[in-house]
C-alpha positions as CSV (number, residue, x, y, z in Angstrom):
1,M,-30.2,30.3,-258.6
2,K,-30.5,30.9,-254.8
3,I,-29.5,34.6,-253.5
4,R,-27.6,34.3,-249.7
5,K,-27.9,38.0,-247.8
6,Y,-24.2,38.3,-245.9
7,S,-23.5,40.4,-242.9
8,V,-23.0,44.5,-243.6
9,N,-19.9,43.5,-241.2
10,P,-17.6,40.5,-242.1
11,R,-15.8,38.7,-239.6
12,Q,-12.3,37.8,-239.7
13,V,-11.3,33.8,-238.9
14,R,-7.5,33.1,-238.1
15,L,-6.4,29.5,-238.4
16,F,-4.5,27.3,-236.8
17,E,-2.0,25.3,-239.7
18,I,-2.6,22.7,-238.9
19,Q,-6.5,23.8,-240.2
20,E,-5.0,25.4,-243.2
21,D,-3.3,22.9,-244.4
22,T,-6.3,20.0,-244.2
23,L,-8.4,22.5,-246.0
24,D,-6.2,23.0,-248.7
25,R,-5.7,19.3,-248.4
26,M,-9.3,18.9,-248.5
27,F,-10.4,21.3,-251.2
28,R,-7.7,19.1,-253.5
29,D,-10.3,16.7,-253.1
30,E,-12.6,17.7,-255.5
31,T,-15.1,14.8,-255.2
32,Y,-15.8,15.0,-251.4
33,C,-15.7,19.0,-251.5
34,R,-18.6,18.1,-254.2
35,K,-20.8,15.2,-252.4
36,K,-20.6,18.0,-248.8
37,G,-21.8,21.1,-251.0
38,F,-18.2,23.1,-250.1
39,G,-17.2,26.3,-252.2
40,S,-15.1,27.9,-250.6
41,V,-13.7,27.7,-247.3
42,A,-16.3,29.9,-246.6
43,D,-18.9,27.8,-246.9
44,V,-17.0,25.0,-244.4
45,I,-16.9,27.8,-242.0
46,R,-20.7,29.0,-242.1
47,I,-22.1,25.6,-241.9
48,A,-19.9,24.6,-239.3
49,L,-20.7,27.6,-237.2
50,T,-24.4,27.2,-237.9
51,K,-24.7,24.1,-236.5
52,H,-23.1,24.7,-233.2
53,L,-25.7,28.0,-232.8
54,R,-28.9,26.0,-233.8
55,E,-27.6,23.9,-230.5
56,Y,-27.7,27.3,-228.8
57,E,-30.6,28.5,-229.9
58,E,-32.0,24.3,-228.7
59,Y,-30.4,24.9,-225.4
60,E,-31.4,28.1,-224.0
61,F,-35.2,27.1,-225.5
62,R,-34.9,24.5,-223.5
63,K,-33.8,26.7,-220.5
64,S,-36.4,29.2,-220.9
65,V,-39.3,25.9,-221.7
66,S,-37.8,24.2,-218.2
67,S,-38.0,27.7,-215.9
C-alpha cells in the first residue's frame, strides 16, 4: 500500500450546494469512481488541486526562463 504524507494543518473547504449534490451523485456511481480512482471527496479535491498547482509551477518556470 502507498504511504501518503498529509499536511499537519488540514484545510477546510466549503463547497457550493450544487457541488455537494453532484459529488453525492458521483459517489453513488461506484463504477465511475473506481475507474477514476476516487475513494473519497478528499481524493477528488486533491487531484483537482494538484492539476492547478502543476499549471502554476509551469507558469512560474516559463516566466523565469523568459526573463
